[in-house]
C-alpha positions as CSV (number, residue, x, y, z in Angstrom):
1,M,303.5,-62.0,117.5
2,S,300.9,-64.2,119.1
3,K,297.3,-63.1,119.3
4,A,296.5,-65.6,122.1
5,S,298.5,-65.0,125.2
6,T,295.8,-65.7,127.9
7,F,294.9,-69.3,128.7
8,S,292.7,-71.3,130.9
9,T,293.8,-74.7,132.3
10,A,290.2,-76.0,132.1
11,G,290.0,-79.3,130.4
12,S,293.6,-80.2,131.0
13,G,293.0,-82.2,134.1
14,G,296.2,-80.7,135.5
15,L,298.3,-82.8,133.1
16,R,301.2,-81.3,131.1
17,Q,300.3,-82.1,127.5
18,R,302.9,-82.6,124.8
19,Y,302.4,-81.0,121.4
20,L,304.3,-81.0,118.1
21,V,304.4,-78.2,115.5
22,V,305.6,-79.0,111.9
23,G,306.6,-76.4,109.4
24,C,309.0,-76.2,106.5
25,R,309.3,-72.4,106.1
26,P,311.6,-70.0,108.1
27,W,308.6,-68.0,109.3
28,N,307.1,-71.2,110.8
29,R,310.1,-71.6,113.1
30,E,310.1,-67.9,114.0
31,L,306.4,-68.1,115.0
32,F,307.1,-71.2,117.0
33,D,310.0,-69.7,118.9
34,D,308.3,-66.3,119.5
35,A,304.8,-67.4,120.4
36,I,303.6,-71.0,120.2
37,S,306.4,-72.5,122.3
38,N,305.3,-70.2,125.2
39,Y,301.8,-71.8,125.3
40,P,301.0,-74.1,128.2
41,G,302.4,-77.6,127.8
42,E,305.5,-79.2,126.4
43,W,306.2,-78.1,122.8
44,H,308.4,-79.6,120.1
45,F,309.1,-78.5,116.5
46,V,310.0,-80.4,113.3
47,G,311.2,-78.4,110.4
48,S,312.4,-81.0,107.8
49,R,311.1,-84.0,106.0
50,E,313.9,-86.1,107.4
51,E,312.8,-85.4,111.0
52,L,309.2,-86.3,110.5
53,T,309.3,-90.0,111.1
54,P,307.0,-92.3,113.0
55,Q,309.8,-93.2,115.4
56,R,310.4,-89.5,116.2
57,I,306.7,-88.9,116.7
58,R,306.2,-91.9,119.0
59,S,309.1,-90.7,121.1
60,I,307.3,-87.4,121.7
61,D,303.8,-88.9,121.9
62,P,302.0,-85.6,121.2
63,R,298.3,-84.9,122.0
64,F,298.1,-82.9,118.7
65,I,300.4,-82.5,115.7
66,F,299.9,-79.0,114.1
67,F,301.1,-78.6,110.5
68,L,301.6,-74.9,109.8
69,H,303.0,-75.4,106.3
70,W,304.2,-78.7,104.7
71,S,305.1,-79.5,101.1
72,W,305.1,-83.3,101.3
73,K,302.8,-86.2,101.9
74,V,302.6,-87.1,105.6
75,P,303.1,-90.9,106.2
76,D,299.8,-92.7,106.7
77,E,301.2,-94.2,109.9
78,I,301.4,-90.7,111.4
79,V,298.0,-89.5,110.1
80,D,296.3,-92.6,111.3
81,G,298.1,-92.9,114.6
82,F,297.9,-89.3,115.9
83,E,295.5,-86.3,115.8
84,C,297.0,-84.3,113.0
85,I,295.7,-80.8,112.3
86,C,296.6,-78.7,109.2
87,F,295.7,-75.2,108.3
88,H,294.3,-74.8,104.8
89,M,293.9,-71.4,103.2
90,T,290.4,-71.9,101.9
91,D,286.8,-72.1,103.1
92,V,286.7,-75.9,102.7
93,P,285.2,-77.9,101.0
94,F,285.8,-75.1,98.5
95,G,289.4,-75.0,97.4
96,R,290.7,-78.4,98.5
97,G,294.0,-79.3,96.9
98,G,297.2,-77.6,95.9
99,S,298.4,-74.0,95.7
100,P,295.4,-72.5,97.5
101,L,296.8,-68.9,97.8
102,Q,297.7,-68.6,94.1
103,N,294.4,-70.3,93.0
104,L,292.4,-67.9,95.1
105,I,294.2,-64.7,93.9
106,V,294.0,-65.7,90.2
107,R,290.2,-66.1,90.8
108,G,290.0,-62.5,92.1
109,Y,289.6,-63.2,95.8
110,R,290.8,-60.5,98.2
111,E,290.1,-62.5,101.4
112,T,289.5,-66.1,102.4
113,K,289.1,-68.3,105.5
114,L,291.9,-70.2,107.1
115,S,290.5,-73.7,108.0
116,A,291.9,-75.8,110.8
117,L,291.0,-79.3,109.9
118,R,291.8,-82.9,110.9
119,M,294.1,-84.6,108.5
120,T,292.8,-87.8,106.8
121,P,293.9,-90.0,104.0
122,E,291.7,-87.9,101.6
123,L,293.4,-84.6,101.0
124,D,291.8,-81.6,102.8
125,A,288.6,-83.6,103.4
126,G,288.7,-84.0,107.2
127,P,286.4,-82.4,109.8
128,V,287.0,-78.7,110.7
129,Y,287.9,-77.4,114.1
130,L,287.8,-73.7,113.3
131,K,287.7,-71.1,110.5
132,Q,289.1,-67.6,110.6
133,V,288.9,-64.8,108.1
134,L,292.3,-64.1,106.4
135,S,293.2,-61.2,104.1
136,L,294.9,-61.9,100.8
137,E,296.4,-58.5,100.4
138,G,300.2,-58.0,100.0
139,R,303.0,-60.3,99.0
140,A,302.7,-64.0,99.3
141,E,305.2,-64.1,102.1
142,D,303.3,-61.5,104.0
143,I,300.1,-63.5,103.6
144,Y,301.9,-66.7,104.8
145,V,303.2,-64.9,107.9
146,R,299.7,-63.5,108.5
147,A,298.2,-67.0,108.1
148,G,300.7,-68.4,110.6
149,E,299.8,-65.8,113.2
150,T,296.1,-66.6,112.7
151,A,296.9,-70.4,113.0
152,A,298.7,-69.7,116.3
153,S,295.5,-68.1,117.7
154,M,293.5,-71.1,116.5
155,I,296.0,-73.5,118.1
156,A,295.5,-71.7,121.4
157,S,291.8,-72.3,121.2
158,I,292.2,-76.0,120.2
159,I,294.6,-76.9,123.0
160,Q,292.2,-75.5,125.6
161,G,289.5,-78.0,124.5
162,D,287.1,-75.3,123.4
163,V,286.4,-76.7,120.0
164,A,285.5,-80.0,118.4
165,P,285.8,-80.9,114.7
166,V,282.7,-81.0,112.6
167,P,282.3,-82.7,109.1
168,Q,282.7,-80.4,106.1
169,S,279.5,-79.5,104.2
170,G,278.8,-77.9,100.9
171,E,280.0,-78.3,97.3
172,V,283.5,-79.7,96.9
173,V,285.8,-77.7,94.7
174,V,289.3,-79.0,94.1
175,F,292.2,-76.8,93.2
176,K,295.1,-78.1,91.0
177,R,298.6,-77.6,92.2
178,R,300.4,-75.0,90.0
179,T,303.5,-75.9,88.1
180,P,306.7,-73.7,87.8
181,D,305.9,-73.0,84.2
182,Q,302.7,-71.2,85.2
183,S,304.8,-68.5,86.8
184,N,305.6,-67.1,83.4
185,V,304.0,-63.7,82.8
186,V,303.9,-63.9,79.0
187,H,300.2,-64.8,78.9
188,L,299.0,-61.9,81.1
189,E,296.9,-59.1,79.5
190,S,296.6,-56.3,82.1
191,L,298.5,-54.5,84.7
192,P,296.2,-55.7,87.6
193,E,296.8,-59.3,86.4
194,L,300.6,-58.7,86.3
195,Y,300.6,-57.1,89.8
196,D,298.7,-60.0,91.3
197,H,300.8,-62.6,89.5
198,I,304.0,-61.1,90.9
199,R,302.8,-60.7,94.5
200,M,301.1,-64.1,94.7
201,L,304.5,-65.8,94.0
202,D,306.7,-63.5,96.0
203,A,307.9,-65.7,98.9
204,E,311.1,-67.3,99.8
205,D,311.8,-70.6,98.0
206,Y,308.8,-70.1,95.6
207,P,309.0,-70.0,91.8
208,H,308.9,-66.3,91.2
209,A,307.0,-64.6,88.3
210,F,309.4,-64.6,85.4
211,L,309.8,-63.7,81.7
212,E,312.4,-65.1,79.3
213,A,313.8,-63.2,76.4
214,G,316.5,-64.9,74.3
215,R,319.1,-66.3,76.7
216,F,318.0,-64.2,79.7
217,R,315.5,-64.9,82.4
218,M,314.0,-62.1,84.4
219,E,312.3,-62.8,87.8
220,F,310.1,-60.2,89.4
221,V,309.5,-59.5,93.2
222,R,308.3,-56.7,95.4
223,A,305.8,-55.3,93.0
224,V,304.1,-51.9,93.6
225,R,300.9,-51.1,91.8
226,H,300.4,-47.6,90.3
227,P,297.5,-46.4,88.2
228,D,299.4,-46.6,85.0
229,R,302.3,-49.0,85.7
230,V,303.7,-51.8,87.9
231,V,307.1,-51.2,89.5
232,A,309.0,-54.3,90.6
233,E,312.5,-55.5,91.4
234,V,314.0,-57.7,88.8
235,R,316.7,-60.3,88.9
236,I,318.3,-61.3,85.5
237,T,320.1,-64.5,84.9
238,Q,321.4,-66.2,81.8
239,V,319.8,-69.5,80.8
240,G,320.8,-72.2,78.4
241,E,324.3,-72.7,76.9
242,G,327.0,-70.6,78.5
243,S,324.9,-69.6,81.6
């Protein structure tokens, strides 16, 4: 899975560095096991909010902490005390903030840049180590997996000491985090909109595109776009009284 399998030991001084990878999605753990854990150094993984404590981090004492995907605020003690690097799916400072994938797709973007940036108290405002082009085609889960593979390649460059973070420049554009109610398809007006809406929410543990009719809720996944129609799988559940 990894795109970075060749390494130099230059800059390491012969020391075995320790690193920590943090990710809350199943594909984050798979990427760590299959690729990142094989990189030079001693690697650790945290996959739950309960595990990410200052005490646990201090016991590892990592050179870098890499956040592949994380849904919660990281304690200030960790951000201030360690070099934390996250991977944000926009060309920052454009697109700081929540739900970057969905906000990009609803704006019509077909590709973006994955930014590796230093985490600071101000959200997504830290200096940038690297940026790599990232396609936004396919289901949300496919895009997240692709972003993880790109992040793995960027991690390989960062631990070799080949890059230094530089301050962000340009106009700041902040995205708002989407709410579950915004997954409703009732407001959409065209088949292309419907297709993009379904695919941008099609990932494990995400609020899928849905439509409610009476006491039934229909959730849509695995959409396929045809010239005159969108074909998707649907799951129907009963809502409200008697569900």
